[in-house]
N, C-alpha and C positions, 0 to 999 in steps of 0.2 A: 747254236752255240758252240766254237771253237772248243775241241778237249785239252787237258793240260797237254799233251804233248805237242798238240799245234800251238799253245802259245809258248812253249818251252822254246820249241823250234824257232818262232817269230822272234823271242830274246835274242839267240842264238844269231839270226842271221842279222838283228841291228848293232851285235856287238856289244850287248849289254854280258851276255855270257858266253864262255866258252864250253863249248859241247862237251858233256862227261857221260859213260855209258852206264853209269849205276844211278844218276840223276833220270835218262832215259826210261831205265826198267823201273822207276818209281814213278814216272810219270804215267807209263803204261799200265802200271798195278793200280794208279788212281782213276786212270779213264775207264778200268773193268769195274770197281768200284762203282763208278758214277752212273756205268750201265744198267749194273745189278742194281742200285737204287731207284734208278728211272724205270725199270720193268718190276720192281717188287709188288707182290699181288697182295691185296688189299684182304687183311684180314676177315672172316664173316663173322656173324653176329653171336659165335658162341667160340669162337677158336681165339686164340691168342695171338696177337702179331710177332712174327718172326723176324727177330734180327737181321739184315744180310750182315755179311763177317765184315769186320773193318780192316784199317790198317794201321801198324805200329810202323812208323819211319825212326831211326837210331841210328847216332855215330856222333862223331868229333862236331866241335862248333865250325860253322861257316860251311856245311856239308849242301845248304840251299835245304833245310828240310821246312822250314818255315813259308819259303818262298813257293814250293812245290804245294804244299797244305793250302796256301792261299790261292792259288790258280785252282785247285779243286773245288776251295769252298764257293769260289765264285760263280763256279757252273753245276755246282752238283743240285736238281731239281728238286731234291727233297725239300719237304717244309712242316713246320718249322725246324728252322735249322740255327744253330750256334755255334761261333769261334769263339775261345776265351783262353786266358794266360791260367795255367793251371792251378797255380796258387790265389788265383782271384775265384774260381772255381771252388775251391774248397773253402775259402774262407764265406763265402757265401752258404757252403750248404752248412757248416758249424752253425752261423747266424740261425737260418731255417729251422736246424734240429733243435736250437734253444728256444726260439720262438714257442716252438710245438710244446716242448717240455712243459714252458708254464702256463699252457692254457689249461684254461678246467674242462672239467668232465665236458660240461654242457658246451662249453666251445669247441672241444673237439668232434662232440657228435654232429653239430649244427656244421661242421668245416666240407667243405666240397671235397678237400683233400683227404678225408677220413677211409683209413681200407680197415672194412670191418672185421678181418682174421688178424689186424697188428699187436689187440690190445694197447698197451702203453708204449710199445716201439716206435721212436719218432722218427725211424730210418724209412717203413713204407711209405709215409704220407710224402716225404721228403720228397722221396725218388719219384712218387706220384706227380707230384709238381713240376719236376724238372724235365719228366719224359711228356710233359702236356705241353711245355714250353719249348723242347728241339727233340724231334725224330732222330738227327743226326749232331751229334757233339764232336768239334773238333778241337783238340787240346793243343796248346803250344808249349813247350818247355814241360812235359809232364816229370816230374820228380817227384819223390817219397820220402823225405826228411824227419818229417816231424812225427810223434806216435799216435797225436789224436788224429790225423789223416790217415794212417795208417790200420787203423782200427776200426774206422768205418766203410773203407774203403771196399773190402770184400762184400758185405753185405747190399752196400749204397748200387755197386755195379750189377750185383745178381739180379736186383730188382729192376735197375736200367733195361737189363737186357731182355728179362721176363716181359718188360713193356714194349719192346721194340726197338729198341736204341740203337743205333750203329754209332760205332766211335771211330774218330780218325785221331791220331796224336804223332806229336814230335818229341823225342827224347834224346840226352844225350848217353842216358843208358841202356841196354837190353833189359828187358824185362825180369830177366833173371837176378838182375843187380840192382833192381827197387829198394829202397829201404835197406841196403845192404851193413849188415851190423848193428842193424835196430833193435830196440829193444822188445821181447819179445816175437822177433821176426818169423817165428814157427808159425804165429795166428795169419799173419799175412801169406805165407806163401798158396794158400787157395786160391787168393786173389790173382797171383801170378800166374798161376796154372789155367784159371778161366779167362786171363786178359789174352794169353797166347791162343787158348780156342776160339777164342770171339773176334781175334786181329789176326792178320797174317805179316809176320814180322820181317822186316827188310832194313839190313843195315846199309848206307849210306858210306861206302868205305873209299876213301882215297889215299894213293903215296903221297899225295901233293895238301900240305895243311892250306888250304883256298884261304881261312881267316887269317893266315899270316901273312901271304902273298900280298892280300888286299889292305893289310895294315901298315906293311914295312913299302908298298907301292907309292907310298904319300906322306906327306909328316902326320904327327899325329899331336902338335901344337901350332897353333896359328894365333900369331900376335904381328902388329896390333888390332884392336878392336875395329870393326868399319864393314864396310860391304863385302870386302873380300873374305873377309875371315868369316861372314857369316855365310856366304856363297861356298866357301870351300867345307863349312861344317856341314851344310846340305849335301854337298857332292859324297862328304865321307859317309852319310848315315846311308846313301843310296849304297854306296860300295859294301858296305858292311854289313847291311840288313839284304841285299840283292835284289832290293826294291818289293820286300814285304810289306803288307797293308799293316802303318802301326797302330797299334791298340794302346788301351785304357788297363791298366791294373794296377789292383790296390792288392797293399801288403799287410798282414796284420800283423804288428808288433807287442807283444805283450801284451792283446787288448787292444790296441789304439790302431788307427789304420792311416797307413802312409801312400798316398798316392801317387803314381807313377803315370803321368799323363801322356807317356808315348813310349814305346816300347815295341820290338819287333825281332824274331829269331836272336834271342838273348843279350841284344843293345837295349839298353834304357838310357834315355835322354832327357836333360835337366838343362835348367837354367842355374847359375849360381844363386838367385834368388829364393829359388824353389827348395835348394838344399842347404844353404850357408845362411840364407836371412830369415829364417824361421827358427823358433826352438826344438831343432833335431840333437840327436845326441849319439854316443857311439853305440849304440843298441840300432839304431834306425841304419846309420850308414854298416854295420855287419849286417844288415837283413837284406839290404841292398848288393851287398859285395857276395853275400850269399846264393844270391836269385840270377844276378845277370853275370855271362863273364866281361860284357865290354859296358862303359859308363862313358855316355858323351855329355861334356859339363860347358854349356856355354855363357859366355860375358863374365868371366872371372875379373874383377877391376884391380887397380892398384890398393892394396893394402895400409893400413898405418894404423897406431894408436886409436884413432877414433873410431876405425872398424876392427877395435880387437876383438870383440865376441863373432864376427864373420871371421876373422882369420883364425880364432880357435876351432871354430865349427868345420873349416876348411880343413886344417891340420888335421881333426879327427878323422874327415871324409878322407883322406889321401891315405893315411896310416893304414883304416880299415882295405882299402884299396890294394893298397901294396902289399899289404900280409897277406890279402889271399890271390895276390898275383893277378887280379882284375886289370884289365887294359883300361886306358883311360885314353879319350882323345876331347882335346880344350880349346878353347879358345879364351883368349886373354889381352889383356892390355899390356902386357909386358910377357920379355921371357922369363921362367922362374927364379932367376938370380937377382932379377928385379923389382919383382912383386910387390916387396916388402923392404923398400929400399932404406929407409929409417926410423926412429923411434923407438918407444918403449915396445917389445916383443918383435923386433927385428933380427935382435939375433937368435931368440929361440926358433925362428923361422927357417933361418939356413939350413935347419936338417932336413924340413919339408921341400925346401929347395932342391935340396940334393936327391930326394926321393922321387920328384918330379922328373929331374933329369935320368934318373937312372931309368924311370918307366918310358923312357923314350927310346932306350936302347934296344938290339934287336935281339939280345940274350934274354932280356925280361919279357917282350913279345912274345917269344918262341916258347915260355913256360906255360903249363899246365895251370887252371885254376885250381887255388885250393878249396877242397870241402869246408863247410862252415855249419856247425850244429846248430841247427835251428831252433832246437827243442830246448837249448841250454843256453839263450842269447842273456849275456848279463853287461851291465854297464862297465864292467871292469877291463 
């Protein structure tokens, strides 16, 4: 099977990518990891498995981190293996911890995941489950912003590494900047130290902002709705994600699950019905804005008083994206100023239309996304 570098060079040859020296360096790094994994000796009867040192790719949005990790994941021979958005992984971890805590002592004793030396600590049995499901864990969008995650990560990953799990991750932050200014961050520092020991860290730095290039090289608002705008949205998705594989992701919002059916490389793709025709509120839109740097929204219809609830949700969504400087690519029935042409509510919508026009400007597209405190989301 062709390695990461070979697949990358094929994309360059096809015109899908422009060659980038740092991306080539990352491809070689990942190919080296794939080779070490393929040649990893099997542990003996009485010896613990030794994890192969993984890779942590970090840098600004649009650098191709997720695309490179996808190329690596597809050809990595390790089994079982898993690629997952980091938010979804941590949501599942907390669910498993909660399930273990609620089990009776007898249920714990009978469980296949029991770790005799762990006592009542739920982390070792949960780590045992995860390690059984994946010897190679590939995390997209590795970021730590919630205290609940920060307080379990160190011990969880220490257990995973002891069980021979290798980690590959992409992130917008250097490990030293994870959970920056977080509550009780000093308790998180040992995890950062171990992460750097267990992973080779490489920054995908570039003088060019490739994400901005890809945003401004084509429109970000497509109207009217139809086959042409649908095809344009597909092209925008391919352009912005660099062909990274779309993934499903679950966000946890105040104990509720918010499904993201399509996300890749920090870009989330939704239909208008998914975000505005369901009873979602400001807190849900803030969670989306705090997780993704770009949102693609398809099928925005003409709005009117009989769609007032949908219009109010749409306004709430745009407010959340605008305040966080999240980029919007959309297909709609009309230009922003004509989306809500008349009737009760049309006057109030003028502010939203103004923001939509501003969000198409190069000045807006060039701004960095604002951080959102996901620990303290509120409806206000």
